[in-house]
N, C-alpha and C positions, 0 to 999 in steps of 0.2 A: 504494500500500500504506500504510494508515494506521499511524502510529507513536504508541504510547501511552507516556506517562511515568507510572510508578507511584511517587508521591512518598511513600515510607515503606513499610517492609516490611509486607506483609499476610499473612493466613493462607495456607498452602500450597494450600488448596482454591481460592482466588481466582487464584493464579498458574497453577494447573493449567488453569483455564478459559481463560486467555490463551494458554498454551502449546498448547492443543488447537485454538485458533481459526486457521483458514487465512486467509492474506492479511493478517495483522497482525504487526507487530514491537513490541517494548516494551523499555524500560529500567526497571530496578528499583533504586530508591535505598533503602538500608537505614535510614538515619537519618531521623527525623521532625523536619525543620527546614527553614526557608525557604532557608538557605544551602546545604543539600545538594542541593536539587532545582532551584533557580533557574538554575544554569549550563546545565542540560540542556533547559530549556523551549523554547528557540528552534526545535528540530526536532520538537516535539510537536504532533500533530493532536488529541490528547486527553490530559487529565491526570486521574489518579485520585489525589485528595488526601485526606490524613488530617486531623489536627487543626491542623497548622501554618498560619500565615497565607498568604493568597494575595492580596496587595495589587495595586492598579492598576499600580504600577511593574513588577511581575513579569509581569502579564498583557500589558502593552505589549511585552514582549520575546518574545512568542509569536505571530508573524505567521500561523502555520498553524493556530492553535488553533480547534477547532470545537465542543468539548464539554468540560465539567468534571464529573466524577463524584465526589460526596462519599462517603467511606467511613463512612457513618453517616447521621444525619438532621439534625443541626445544621449551620448554615453561617454562623455569626457571623464567622468568620475569613476568609471569602471576600468580596472586593469585588464584590458583585452588580451595582452600578451600572456598573462597568467592563466587566463581561460584557454587560450590557444595551446599552451603547453600541456593541457590536460584534455584537449579535444572537446571542450564544453562550449555549446553554442550560446551566443548572446543575441537575444531577439528584441526588436523594438515594436512599438504599438502601431506603427504604420501611419497613414494619413488621418490622424484623429484631431489634430490641433490647428491645421492650416487656416480654417475658417475663423477660429477665435483669435489667432495671432494677427491675421490680416485685418480683422475688424478693429482690434486694439491699435494697430498701426494707423489706421485711418482716423481713429479717435484722436490720437496724438497729433497727426498731421492737421486735422481741422482745428484742434485746440490751439496749436502753435500759430498757424497762418491766420486764424481769426482772432488771435490774441485773447482767447476766452478767459484765461485766468487773470490776466492783467485788467481787462474790463470788469470782471467780477470784483476784484479787489478795490478798484477805484469807485465802483458803484456802491459797494457796501460802505465805503468811507465818505460817501456823499459828494464825490467829485463827478458831478453830472457832465461837466464840460469835457471829460475824457472822450466823449462821443465825437468831438470835433478834431481829434488828433489824427484820424484817418490811418490808424496803425494796421487795421485788418486788411487782408488782401484776398482776392478771389483765387480759387483753385483752377477755374476754367482758363485754359490757355497757358498755364504754367507747366514747367517741365519737372517731372519726377524721375530721379535717377535711382534705379534699384540695383543694389549690390547683392547679387544672388537671384537666380530666376528658377528656383525649384518650385515646389507646391505652394509655399507661402508667398514667394515673390510673384508668382503668376496670379494668385488670388488677389494680392494687393493691386496688381496691374489692372485687373478687371474692374475692381472697385473704383480705382482712380480714373479709369477711362470713362466711367459713368459720370464723373465730375468734369469731363472734357479736358482732362490733363493729357499732356504729351509724355510718353514713357520712353526712357532710355534704360537699357539693362546690360549689366556686366555679369557674366558667369562663364568661367573657363571650362566648365563641365557640360555646357549646353551648346548645341550647334547654333550658329548665328541664324541659320535658316528657320529653326524652331522659334527663336526669339522674334524674328521678323514676322513669322506666321501668326504670332500672338498679338501683333499690332504694335510691337515695341522696336525701337532702334537698337540693334546690337552694338555694344561698345567693346573694343579690344583693349583699350588702355584707360584705366581709371583717371589718371591725372589729366588727360586731354578733355575728358567730359565734365570734370568738376566745375569749371567756370561757367558752364551752360545750364547748370541745374538750379532750380528754385527750391527743390527739396531733395534730400537723399535719404533713402531708407535701407538699412542693412538687414539682409536675410541670408547671409552666407556663413555657415558654421566653420569659420576658419580658426584653426588652432595654430598659433604662431607666437614666437617670443616677441615679435615686433608688431605693433598695432597696424592694421590696414589703413586706418585714417589717423595720421599723426599731425604734428604742427605744419609740415610742408603742404600736406593735402588740404588742411583747413584754410591755409593761407590762399589757396587757389579758388576757394569758394566765394560766391557773391556775399557781400556783407548782409544782405537781406535773406539769404538762404537758411533753411532749417534742416537739421539732421536728426534722424531717428534710429535707434538701435533696439530691436526686439529679438536679436539673434543670440549673441554671446558677449559676455563682458570681456573687455580687453581689446576688442576689435577697433574701438575708438580710444585714442589717448585721452583719458579723462582730465588730466592736468592741462594739456594743451587746449582741450575743449572749454574748460572753465576760464582759461585766460582769454580765449577768443570771444566768449560771451561777455566777459567783464570789460573788454576793450572795444565792445560794439563792432567786432569784426565778423559777427555771425548773428543771424536773426533769431535763432532759438534752437532748442534741443529737447528731444524726448527720449528718455532712457527707461527701459524696463529691465535691463541687465547691467551688471556692474562687474568690474574686475575683481572686487572682493565683495562677497555677500554674506551677511548683510553689510552694506557699505558704511563708510565713516561719514556720519551726518555733519561733521565739521568741514567736510570737503567743500571747495568753492562752488561745485555744481549745485549744492543744496541752497545756495544763496544767489544763484545766477539769475540773469535776466531772461524772462520768457522760457522757463524750463518746465517740463512736465515729467515727473518721476513716478514710477510705479514699482512694486516689490516683486519683480520677476513673476508676474501674474498674467501675462498676455494670453497664455493658454489655459488659465484656470477659471473658466466659466463653469457653471453648473453642468451644462450640456457636454462640454469637452471633458470635464472630470469624469463624468459617467462613461463616456466613450473610451477614455484612456484606461479606466479601471477594468472595464469589460474586456477590452482588447488584450491588456497585459495578463489578465487572469486566464482568458481563453487560450492564449498562446501556450501557456504551460500545460493546460489540459490537452490541447491539440498535439503537443510534443509527445506526451506519454501515450496518446492514442494514435500515434504515427500519421498524423494529418496536418502537421505544422506547415504553414506557407513558407517555402524556402526563400521567397523574396524579402522576408522580414528578418532573416538571419544576417547579422553584421559580419560574421567571420566564417563563412561556409568552407573556405579552403582549409581551415584548421580543425574541422570536425573529425572526431573519431569515427570509425566504421559503425559503431553502435548508434552514435548520434545521427549519422546520415540516414540510418534506417527509419528514424522518427520523422523524416521530412515527407511531405506530400509529394507523390510522384508527378 
């Protein structure tokens, strides 16, 4: 009887899937932390992991482990090499959060370009004359530059096109013809496109020691442009971004992700001009939480029932022969 460790509370729709599954047992840990789930991993045949780290040292404590299922699509915090060494598959939830993240991106874009927070603050303070400042700008006719044109980037493009925005897109993993077919202008070099963008939105899961958007890139942007990151912390140089905002070299910024989470609230970004900040929650809607919980739980059940979708496996080349047999033909 396979035993599942659910490392962090998930939506009740996901636990309902596990409760209804015959032939399985599971432990549910409420807290999303390494310390809370690590003591229980020794008896786990499967782990459903949220955002907390899963290092090699913890994987080594799980002799029965056969599969790890991520509650989401990112897996930076999981030591994939350690799983590979034992032929253990790491699976993701698939396309469950693109709609939520895309809508969150548009919320930030509208808030920034319409100066919603600034107008709200002045109105509450009795400064009715702020209406004559003409700070807000229209989305129609403006250019949105998407860094990343996967599921989320494409969804953002469709929403922005409904506002009559022009779309440019950079993605080294997507054919230029596919980008053009979606109604966007393919971009081969980020630096060349930055001066033409009225808004930039990051949707590329880039893991690098160097920010994709640093001080040189910010310097190439229009002083009225806004930039949004709902992808990964560290893609934008946060210190350089704070300076650009403080010196009025940028129109605004929306961040759902930070290089360190939770972030340091004394950082200049928390006191910047025209900023919208959220706690890494772009994909955490009620509907998306249910979809992620169901998908991540079902992936485990499907694995043990030899019907797991192989397209959801992050590391198929490293799977053991027994793990390969659990994939859907």
